[in-house]
Biopython code that builds the backbone (N, CA, C, O; Angstrom):
import numpy as np
from Bio.PDB.StructureBuilder import StructureBuilder

atoms = [
    (1, "UNK", "N", (-136.810, -14.840, -127.318)),
    (1, "UNK", "CA", (-137.141, -15.111, -128.711)),
    (1, "UNK", "C", (-136.109, -14.474, -129.625)),
    (1, "UNK", "O", (-135.492, -13.462, -129.292)),
    (2, "UNK", "N", (-135.940, -15.088, -130.781)),
    (2, "UNK", "CA", (-135.015, -14.557, -131.764)),
    (2, "UNK", "C", (-135.732, -13.802, -132.859)),
    (2, "UNK", "O", (-136.934, -13.543, -132.789)),
    (3, "UNK", "N", (-134.965, -13.460, -133.867)),
    (3, "UNK", "CA", (-135.536, -12.766, -135.013)),
    (3, "UNK", "C", (-135.485, -13.683, -136.229)),
    (3, "UNK", "O", (-134.627, -14.560, -136.336)),
    (4, "UNK", "N", (-136.430, -13.456, -137.142)),
    (4, "UNK", "CA", (-136.549, -14.267, -138.352)),
    (4, "UNK", "C", (-136.443, -13.352, -139.564)),
    (4, "UNK", "O", (-137.090, -12.306, -139.618)),
    (5, "UNK", "N", (-135.621, -13.749, -140.541)),
    (5, "UNK", "CA", (-135.518, -13.050, -141.809)),
    (5, "UNK", "C", (-136.368, -13.800, -142.824)),
    (5, "UNK", "O", (-136.150, -14.986, -143.068)),
    (6, "UNK", "N", (-137.331, -13.112, -143.412)),
    (6, "UNK", "CA", (-138.228, -13.701, -144.393)),
    (6, "UNK", "C", (-138.006, -13.030, -145.738)),
    (6, "UNK", "O", (-137.880, -11.808, -145.823)),
    (7, "UNK", "N", (-137.959, -13.848, -146.794)),
    (7, "UNK", "CA", (-137.822, -13.335, -148.160)),
    (7, "UNK", "C", (-139.146, -13.547, -148.881)),
    (7, "UNK", "O", (-139.692, -14.650, -148.899)),
    (8, "UNK", "N", (-139.655, -12.463, -149.477)),
    (8, "UNK", "CA", (-140.939, -12.501, -150.179)),
    (8, "UNK", "C", (-140.741, -12.016, -151.610)),
    (8, "UNK", "O", (-140.118, -10.981, -151.843)),
    (9, "UNK", "N", (-141.280, -12.778, -152.570)),
    (9, "UNK", "CA", (-141.267, -12.356, -153.976)),
    (9, "UNK", "C", (-142.634, -11.758, -154.279)),
    (9, "UNK", "O", (-143.665, -12.409, -154.104)),
    (10, "UNK", "N", (-142.627, -10.506, -154.736)),
    (10, "UNK", "CA", (-143.856, -9.769, -155.012)),
    (10, "UNK", "C", (-143.971, -9.583, -156.515)),
    (10, "UNK", "O", (-143.103, -8.967, -157.134)),
    (11, "UNK", "N", (-145.037, -10.111, -157.107)),
    (11, "UNK", "CA", (-145.244, -10.009, -158.546)),
    (11, "UNK", "C", (-146.254, -8.902, -158.839)),
    (11, "UNK", "O", (-147.364, -8.917, -158.305)),
    (12, "UNK", "N", (-145.875, -7.944, -159.683)),
    (12, "UNK", "CA", (-146.823, -6.887, -160.070)),
    (12, "UNK", "C", (-147.842, -7.433, -161.072)),
    (12, "UNK", "O", (-147.627, -8.479, -161.685)),
    (13, "UNK", "N", (-148.948, -6.714, -161.227)),
    (13, "UNK", "CA", (-150.000, -7.148, -162.137)),
    (13, "UNK", "C", (-149.565, -7.108, -163.597)),
    (13, "UNK", "O", (-150.035, -7.905, -164.408)),
    (14, "UNK", "N", (-148.662, -6.172, -163.938)),
    (14, "UNK", "CA", (-148.193, -6.066, -165.323)),
    (14, "UNK", "C", (-146.826, -5.391, -165.337)),
    (14, "UNK", "O", (-146.407, -4.813, -164.334)),
    (15, "UNK", "N", (-146.124, -5.462, -166.483)),
    (15, "UNK", "CA", (-144.832, -4.777, -166.584)),
    (15, "UNK", "C", (-144.948, -3.254, -166.472)),
    (15, "UNK", "O", (-143.955, -2.579, -166.200)),
    (16, "UNK", "N", (-146.139, -2.715, -166.677)),
    (16, "UNK", "CA", (-146.342, -1.269, -166.618)),
    (16, "UNK", "C", (-146.529, -0.731, -165.201)),
    (16, "UNK", "O", (-146.554, 0.485, -165.011)),
    (17, "UNK", "N", (-146.658, -1.594, -164.215)),
    (17, "UNK", "CA", (-146.866, -1.130, -162.836)),
    (17, "UNK", "C", (-145.673, -0.305, -162.374)),
    (17, "UNK", "O", (-144.534, -0.582, -162.748)),
    (18, "UNK", "N", (-145.940, 0.705, -161.562)),
    (18, "UNK", "CA", (-144.909, 1.571, -161.016)),
    (18, "UNK", "C", (-144.282, 0.885, -159.793)),
    (18, "UNK", "O", (-144.832, 0.943, -158.693)),
    (19, "UNK", "N", (-143.138, 0.242, -159.995)),
    (19, "UNK", "CA", (-142.496, -0.498, -158.908)),
    (19, "UNK", "C", (-142.031, 0.427, -157.788)),
    (19, "UNK", "O", (-142.053, 0.049, -156.617)),
    (20, "UNK", "N", (-141.612, 1.629, -158.144)),
    (20, "UNK", "CA", (-141.172, 2.578, -157.113)),
    (20, "UNK", "C", (-142.329, 2.952, -156.190)),
    (20, "UNK", "O", (-142.132, 3.113, -154.985)),
    (21, "UNK", "N", (-143.529, 3.088, -156.742)),
    (21, "UNK", "CA", (-144.708, 3.404, -155.920)),
    (21, "UNK", "C", (-145.048, 2.233, -155.001)),
    (21, "UNK", "O", (-145.399, 2.433, -153.839)),
    (22, "UNK", "N", (-144.944, 1.014, -155.523)),
    (22, "UNK", "CA", (-145.209, -0.172, -154.697)),
    (22, "UNK", "C", (-144.192, -0.246, -153.566)),
    (22, "UNK", "O", (-144.562, -0.491, -152.417)),
    (23, "UNK", "N", (-142.909, -0.038, -153.878)),
    (23, "UNK", "CA", (-141.868, -0.085, -152.847)),
    (23, "UNK", "C", (-142.068, 1.018, -151.808)),
    (23, "UNK", "O", (-141.860, 0.785, -150.618)),
    (24, "UNK", "N", (-142.465, 2.202, -152.237)),
    (24, "UNK", "CA", (-142.709, 3.304, -151.296)),
    (24, "UNK", "C", (-143.869, 2.972, -150.363)),
    (24, "UNK", "O", (-143.816, 3.280, -149.172)),
    (25, "UNK", "N", (-144.909, 2.347, -150.894)),
    (25, "UNK", "CA", (-146.049, 1.948, -150.065)),
    (25, "UNK", "C", (-145.632, 0.902, -149.049)),
    (25, "UNK", "O", (-146.049, 0.959, -147.892)),
    (26, "UNK", "N", (-144.811, -0.058, -149.472)),
    (26, "UNK", "CA", (-144.321, -1.082, -148.541)),
    (26, "UNK", "C", (-143.528, -0.409, -147.422)),
    (26, "UNK", "O", (-143.746, -0.696, -146.245)),
    (27, "UNK", "N", (-142.612, 0.481, -147.787)),
    (27, "UNK", "CA", (-141.766, 1.142, -146.790)),
    (27, "UNK", "C", (-142.572, 1.955, -145.789)),
    (27, "UNK", "O", (-142.222, 2.008, -144.610)),
    (28, "UNK", "N", (-143.642, 2.586, -146.243)),
    (28, "UNK", "CA", (-144.425, 3.439, -145.347)),
    (28, "UNK", "C", (-145.509, 2.676, -144.582)),
    (28, "UNK", "O", (-146.123, 3.226, -143.668)),
    (29, "UNK", "N", (-145.747, 1.418, -144.949)),
    (29, "UNK", "CA", (-146.864, 0.676, -144.353)),
    (29, "UNK", "C", (-146.448, -0.563, -143.577)),
    (29, "UNK", "O", (-147.301, -1.376, -143.220)),
    (30, "UNK", "N", (-145.165, -0.725, -143.309)),
    (30, "UNK", "CA", (-144.731, -1.925, -142.583)),
    (30, "UNK", "C", (-145.419, -1.986, -141.222)),
    (30, "UNK", "O", (-145.431, -1.002, -140.482)),
    (31, "UNK", "N", (-145.989, -3.140, -140.897)),
    (31, "UNK", "CA", (-146.668, -3.288, -139.602)),
    (31, "UNK", "C", (-145.685, -3.180, -138.435)),
    (31, "UNK", "O", (-144.481, -3.381, -138.591)),
    (32, "UNK", "N", (-146.224, -2.864, -137.282)),
    (32, "UNK", "CA", (-145.409, -2.787, -136.076)),
    (32, "UNK", "C", (-144.775, -4.146, -135.813)),
    (32, "UNK", "O", (-145.428, -5.181, -135.950)),
    (33, "UNK", "N", (-143.518, -4.138, -135.440)),
    (33, "UNK", "CA", (-142.818, -5.381, -135.148)),
    (33, "UNK", "C", (-142.100, -5.971, -136.355)),
    (33, "UNK", "O", (-141.402, -6.977, -136.225)),
    (34, "UNK", "N", (-142.259, -5.362, -137.524)),
    (34, "UNK", "CA", (-141.569, -5.823, -138.729)),
    (34, "UNK", "C", (-140.721, -4.681, -139.260)),
    (34, "UNK", "O", (-141.133, -3.521, -139.240)),
    (35, "UNK", "N", (-139.535, -5.023, -139.735)),
    (35, "UNK", "CA", (-138.674, -3.989, -140.314)),
    (35, "UNK", "C", (-138.033, -4.521, -141.592)),
    (35, "UNK", "O", (-137.704, -5.701, -141.708)),
    (36, "UNK", "N", (-137.871, -3.619, -142.529)),
    (36, "UNK", "CA", (-137.300, -3.975, -143.820)),
    (36, "UNK", "C", (-135.796, -4.161, -143.671)),
    (36, "UNK", "O", (-135.107, -3.339, -143.066)),
    (37, "UNK", "N", (-135.307, -5.250, -144.231)),
    (37, "UNK", "CA", (-133.863, -5.478, -144.286)),
    (37, "UNK", "C", (-133.325, -5.039, -145.643)),
    (37, "UNK", "O", (-132.265, -4.419, -145.726)),
    (38, "UNK", "N", (-134.070, -5.367, -146.722)),
    (38, "UNK", "CA", (-133.623, -5.039, -148.068)),
    (38, "UNK", "C", (-134.793, -5.140, -149.040)),
    (38, "UNK", "O", (-135.680, -5.977, -148.870)),
    (39, "UNK", "N", (-134.789, -4.290, -150.051)),
    (39, "UNK", "CA", (-135.743, -4.394, -151.157)),
    (39, "UNK", "C", (-134.932, -4.368, -152.445)),
    (39, "UNK", "O", (-134.109, -3.474, -152.647)),
    (40, "UNK", "N", (-135.164, -5.350, -153.318)),
    (40, "UNK", "CA", (-134.444, -5.420, -154.591)),
    (40, "UNK", "C", (-135.428, -5.745, -155.705)),
    (40, "UNK", "O", (-136.595, -6.046, -155.454)),
    (41, "UNK", "N", (-134.942, -5.680, -156.926)),
    (41, "UNK", "CA", (-135.752, -6.046, -158.086)),
    (41, "UNK", "C", (-135.111, -7.225, -158.788)),
    (41, "UNK", "O", (-133.887, -7.346, -158.835)),
    (42, "UNK", "N", (-135.956, -8.102, -159.338)),
    (42, "UNK", "CA", (-135.482, -9.287, -160.054)),
    (42, "UNK", "C", (-136.219, -9.399, -161.383)),
    (42, "UNK", "O", (-137.429, -9.626, -161.391)),
    (43, "UNK", "N", (-135.516, -9.244, -162.511)),
    (43, "UNK", "CA", (-136.172, -9.406, -163.814)),
    (43, "UNK", "C", (-136.696, -10.837, -163.966)),
    (43, "UNK", "O", (-136.006, -11.801, -163.636)),
    (44, "UNK", "N", (-137.927, -10.958, -164.471)),
    (44, "UNK", "CA", (-138.526, -12.272, -164.647)),
    (44, "UNK", "C", (-138.515, -12.640, -166.139)),
    (44, "UNK", "O", (-137.735, -13.498, -166.551)),
    (45, "UNK", "N", (-139.363, -12.008, -166.944)),
    (45, "UNK", "CA", (-139.413, -12.259, -168.392)),
    (45, "UNK", "C", (-140.322, -11.231, -169.038)),
    (45, "UNK", "O", (-141.243, -10.715, -168.405)),
    (46, "UNK", "N", (-140.057, -10.937, -170.304)),
    (46, "UNK", "CA", (-140.909, -10.057, -171.109)),
    (46, "UNK", "C", (-141.172, -8.711, -170.435)),
    (46, "UNK", "O", (-142.278, -8.178, -170.520)),
    (47, "UNK", "N", (-140.168, -8.168, -169.772)),
    (47, "UNK", "CA", (-140.295, -6.861, -169.137)),
    (47, "UNK", "C", (-140.887, -6.893, -167.739)),
    (47, "UNK", "O", (-140.937, -5.860, -167.072)),
    (48, "UNK", "N", (-141.334, -8.047, -167.283)),
    (48, "UNK", "CA", (-141.904, -8.164, -165.940)),
    (48, "UNK", "C", (-140.773, -8.249, -164.916)),
    (48, "UNK", "O", (-139.829, -9.024, -165.073)),
    (49, "UNK", "N", (-140.888, -7.438, -163.871)),
    (49, "UNK", "CA", (-139.866, -7.391, -162.824)),
    (49, "UNK", "C", (-140.535, -7.629, -161.478)),
    (49, "UNK", "O", (-141.524, -6.974, -161.148)),
    (50, "UNK", "N", (-139.996, -8.570, -160.697)),
    (50, "UNK", "CA", (-140.516, -8.856, -159.361)),
    (50, "UNK", "C", (-139.768, -8.008, -158.342)),
    (50, "UNK", "O", (-138.616, -7.630, -158.555)),
    (51, "UNK", "N", (-140.435, -7.718, -157.241)),
    (51, "UNK", "CA", (-139.807, -7.051, -156.102)),
    (51, "UNK", "C", (-139.461, -8.138, -155.091)),
    (51, "UNK", "O", (-140.308, -8.956, -154.733)),
    (52, "UNK", "N", (-138.221, -8.141, -154.638)),
    (52, "UNK", "CA", (-137.785, -9.089, -153.617)),
    (52, "UNK", "C", (-137.645, -8.316, -152.307)),
    (52, "UNK", "O", (-136.794, -7.437, -152.173)),
    (53, "UNK", "N", (-138.496, -8.664, -151.354)),
    (53, "UNK", "CA", (-138.525, -7.990, -150.054)),
    (53, "UNK", "C", (-137.959, -8.920, -148.988)),
    (53, "UNK", "O", (-138.460, -10.027, -148.793)),
    (54, "UNK", "N", (-136.928, -8.471, -148.309)),
    (54, "UNK", "CA", (-136.393, -9.183, -147.144)),
    (54, "UNK", "C", (-136.763, -8.363, -145.920)),
    (54, "UNK", "O", (-136.438, -7.179, -145.834)),
    (55, "UNK", "N", (-137.443, -8.997, -144.978)),
    (55, "UNK", "CA", (-137.851, -8.273, -143.775)),
    (55, "UNK", "C", (-137.632, -9.128, -142.539)),
    (55, "UNK", "O", (-137.571, -10.355, -142.610)),
    (56, "UNK", "N", (-137.514, -8.449, -141.403)),
    (56, "UNK", "CA", (-137.218, -9.099, -140.135)),
    (56, "UNK", "C", (-138.418, -8.961, -139.205)),
    (56, "UNK", "O", (-138.989, -7.879, -139.065)),
    (57, "UNK", "N", (-138.792, -10.074, -138.572)),
    (57, "UNK", "CA", (-139.846, -10.081, -137.562)),
    (57, "UNK", "C", (-139.361, -10.893, -136.361)),
    (57, "UNK", "O", (-138.357, -11.602, -136.442)),
    (58, "UNK", "N", (-140.073, -10.781, -135.270)),
    (58, "UNK", "CA", (-139.774, -11.601, -134.106)),
    (58, "UNK", "C", (-140.216, -13.033, -134.379)),
    (58, "UNK", "O", (-141.216, -13.273, -135.054)),
    (59, "UNK", "N", (-139.456, -13.971, -133.844)),
    (59, "UNK", "CA", (-139.795, -15.384, -133.968)),
    (59, "UNK", "C", (-141.051, -15.648, -133.138)),
    (59, "UNK", "O", (-141.072, -15.393, -131.934)),
    (60, "UNK", "N", (-142.076, -16.151, -133.776)),
    (60, "UNK", "CA", (-143.315, -16.445, -133.071)),
    (60, "UNK", "C", (-144.416, -16.762, -134.054)),
    (60, "UNK", "O", (-144.254, -16.596, -135.263)),
    (61, "UNK", "N", (-145.518, -17.211, -133.539)),
    (61, "UNK", "CA", (-146.644, -17.593, -134.367)),
    (61, "UNK", "C", (-147.161, -16.395, -135.163)),
    (61, "UNK", "O", (-147.354, -15.310, -134.615)),
    (62, "UNK", "N", (-147.383, -16.605, -136.467)),
    (62, "UNK", "CA", (-147.939, -15.559, -137.319)),
    (62, "UNK", "C", (-146.984, -14.410, -137.581)),
    (62, "UNK", "O", (-147.430, -13.298, -137.861)),
    (63, "UNK", "N", (-145.695, -14.645, -137.499)),
    (63, "UNK", "CA", (-144.703, -13.587, -137.616)),
    (63, "UNK", "C", (-144.771, -12.776, -138.896)),
    (63, "UNK", "O", (-144.611, -11.556, -138.862)),
    (64, "UNK", "N", (-145.006, -13.434, -140.028)),
    (64, "UNK", "CA", (-145.001, -12.705, -141.301)),
    (64, "UNK", "C", (-146.400, -12.427, -141.840)),
    (64, "UNK", "O", (-146.541, -11.765, -142.869)),
    (65, "UNK", "N", (-147.427, -12.914, -141.172)),
    (65, "UNK", "CA", (-148.792, -12.778, -141.689)),
    (65, "UNK", "C", (-149.215, -11.328, -141.888)),
    (65, "UNK", "O", (-149.849, -11.007, -142.894)),
    (66, "UNK", "N", (-148.881, -10.456, -140.961)),
    (66, "UNK", "CA", (-149.305, -9.059, -141.094)),
    (66, "UNK", "C", (-148.630, -8.395, -142.297)),
    (66, "UNK", "O", (-149.248, -7.574, -142.974)),
    (67, "UNK", "N", (-147.377, -8.740, -142.566)),
    (67, "UNK", "CA", (-146.684, -8.190, -143.728)),
    (67, "UNK", "C", (-147.290, -8.759, -145.009)),
    (67, "UNK", "O", (-147.504, -8.023, -145.973)),
    (68, "UNK", "N", (-147.568, -10.061, -145.024)),
    (68, "UNK", "CA", (-148.191, -10.688, -146.191)),
    (68, "UNK", "C", (-149.531, -10.032, -146.523)),
    (68, "UNK", "O", (-149.809, -9.744, -147.687)),
    (69, "UNK", "N", (-150.353, -9.797, -145.513)),
    (69, "UNK", "CA", (-151.659, -9.165, -145.726)),
    (69, "UNK", "C", (-151.508, -7.746, -146.241)),
    (69, "UNK", "O", (-152.237, -7.332, -147.143)),
    (70, "UNK", "N", (-150.560, -6.989, -145.673)),
    (70, "UNK", "CA", (-150.341, -5.611, -146.091)),
    (70, "UNK", "C", (-149.897, -5.547, -147.542)),
    (70, "UNK", "O", (-150.435, -4.751, -148.312)),
    (71, "UNK", "N", (-148.929, -6.364, -147.934)),
    (71, "UNK", "CA", (-148.406, -6.337, -149.302)),
    (71, "UNK", "C", (-149.475, -6.802, -150.289)),
    (71, "UNK", "O", (-149.613, -6.217, -151.363)),
    (72, "UNK", "N", (-150.223, -7.830, -149.948)),
    (72, "UNK", "CA", (-151.279, -8.339, -150.843)),
    (72, "UNK", "C", (-152.341, -7.289, -151.133)),
    (72, "UNK", "O", (-152.961, -7.318, -152.195)),
    (73, "UNK", "N", (-152.558, -6.368, -150.212)),
    (73, "UNK", "CA", (-153.605, -5.352, -150.361)),
    (73, "UNK", "C", (-153.164, -4.138, -151.184)),
    (73, "UNK", "O", (-153.985, -3.269, -151.477)),
    (74, "UNK", "N", (-151.892, -4.063, -151.558)),
    (74, "UNK", "CA", (-151.397, -2.911, -152.317)),
    (74, "UNK", "C", (-151.887, -2.989, -153.759)),
    (74, "UNK", "O", (-151.803, -4.041, -154.393)),
    (75, "UNK", "N", (-152.403, -1.861, -154.279)),
    (75, "UNK", "CA", (-152.825, -1.796, -155.680)),
    (75, "UNK", "C", (-151.633, -2.082, -156.578)),
    (75, "UNK", "O", (-150.543, -1.552, -156.365)),
    (76, "UNK", "N", (-151.846, -2.923, -157.583)),
    (76, "UNK", "CA", (-150.793, -3.260, -158.530)),
    (76, "UNK", "C", (-150.060, -4.539, -158.212)),
    (76, "UNK", "O", (-149.262, -5.004, -159.026)),
    (77, "UNK", "N", (-150.307, -5.129, -157.041)),
    (77, "UNK", "CA", (-149.663, -6.390, -156.670)),
    (77, "UNK", "C", (-150.576, -7.544, -157.081)),
    (77, "UNK", "O", (-151.723, -7.634, -156.645)),
    (78, "UNK", "N", (-150.039, -8.426, -157.932)),
    (78, "UNK", "CA", (-150.820, -9.574, -158.401)),
    (78, "UNK", "C", (-150.718, -10.747, -157.436)),
    (78, "UNK", "O", (-151.717, -11.406, -157.147)),
    (79, "UNK", "N", (-149.496, -11.014, -156.930)),
    (79, "UNK", "CA", (-149.319, -12.151, -156.033)),
    (79, "UNK", "C", (-148.055, -11.979, -155.209)),
    (79, "UNK", "O", (-147.169, -11.190, -155.541)),
    (80, "UNK", "N", (-147.999, -12.742, -154.123)),
    (80, "UNK", "CA", (-146.807, -12.773, -153.300)),
    (80, "UNK", "C", (-146.457, -14.237, -153.032)),
    (80, "UNK", "O", (-147.325, -15.110, -153.050)),
    (81, "UNK", "N", (-145.184, -14.485, -152.785)),
    (81, "UNK", "CA", (-144.732, -15.832, -152.464)),
    (81, "UNK", "C", (-143.600, -15.719, -151.453)),
    (81, "UNK", "O", (-142.654, -14.958, -151.657)),
    (82, "UNK", "N", (-143.695, -16.468, -150.372)),
    (82, "UNK", "CA", (-142.606, -16.541, -149.406)),
    (82, "UNK", "C", (-141.593, -17.538, -149.961)),
    (82, "UNK", "O", (-141.896, -18.719, -150.136)),
    (83, "UNK", "N", (-140.392, -17.048, -150.234)),
    (83, "UNK", "CA", (-139.378, -17.902, -150.861)),
    (83, "UNK", "C", (-138.279, -18.330, -149.899)),
    (83, "UNK", "O", (-137.446, -19.171, -150.237)),
    (84, "UNK", "N", (-138.275, -17.754, -148.703)),
    (84, "UNK", "CA", (-137.269, -18.148, -147.732)),
    (84, "UNK", "C", (-137.582, -17.631, -146.347)),
    (84, "UNK", "O", (-138.113, -16.534, -146.177)),
    (85, "UNK", "N", (-137.242, -18.447, -145.356)),
    (85, "UNK", "CA", (-137.417, -18.067, -143.957)),
    (85, "UNK", "C", (-136.212, -18.618, -143.206)),
    (85, "UNK", "O", (-135.868, -19.791, -143.345)),
    (86, "UNK", "N", (-135.577, -17.768, -142.412)),
    (86, "UNK", "CA", (-134.424, -18.240, -141.638)),
    (86, "UNK", "C", (-134.278, -17.459, -140.354)),
    (86, "UNK", "O", (-134.592, -16.270, -140.289)),
    (87, "UNK", "N", (-133.805, -18.133, -139.349)),
    (87, "UNK", "CA", (-133.601, -17.509, -138.043)),
    (87, "UNK", "C", (-132.267, -16.760, -138.035)),
    (87, "UNK", "O", (-131.250, -17.282, -138.491)),
    (88, "UNK", "N", (-132.285, -15.544, -137.518)),
    (88, "UNK", "CA", (-131.059, -14.750, -137.389)),
    (88, "UNK", "C", (-130.360, -15.111, -136.090)),
    (88, "UNK", "O", (-131.006, -15.319, -135.063)),
    (89, "UNK", "N", (-129.068, -15.183, -136.139)),
    (89, "UNK", "CA", (-128.291, -15.519, -134.952)),
    (89, "UNK", "C", (-127.673, -14.272, -134.375)),
    (89, "UNK", "O", (-126.973, -14.340, -133.364)),
]
sb = StructureBuilder()
sb.init_structure("model")
sb.init_model(0)
sb.init_chain("A")
sb.init_seg("    ")
for serial, (resi, resn, name, xyz) in enumerate(atoms, 1):
    if name == "N":
        sb.init_residue(resn, " ", resi, " ")
    sb.init_atom(name, np.array(xyz, "f"), 0.0, 1.0, " ", f" {name:<3s}", serial, name[0])
structure = sb.get_structure()
């Protein structure tokens, strides 16, 4: 099996959310079998900033589901969206 790079856009509940706290929670709570490739910020509008999470999982059924569930459960996260999936060579 190969590895898959998944890109997730994480929207905070408001511009006042502590993005550093959300990123720290993601870093400390990554499920087994998933590893962070990169975390960045993307300005959206009116002071709202999204977190862009790139993470690597093994190619297989339900590969990103555990990460999606973990991120969705973090306080201050309004929504998540998978914006890209690609196989690593």
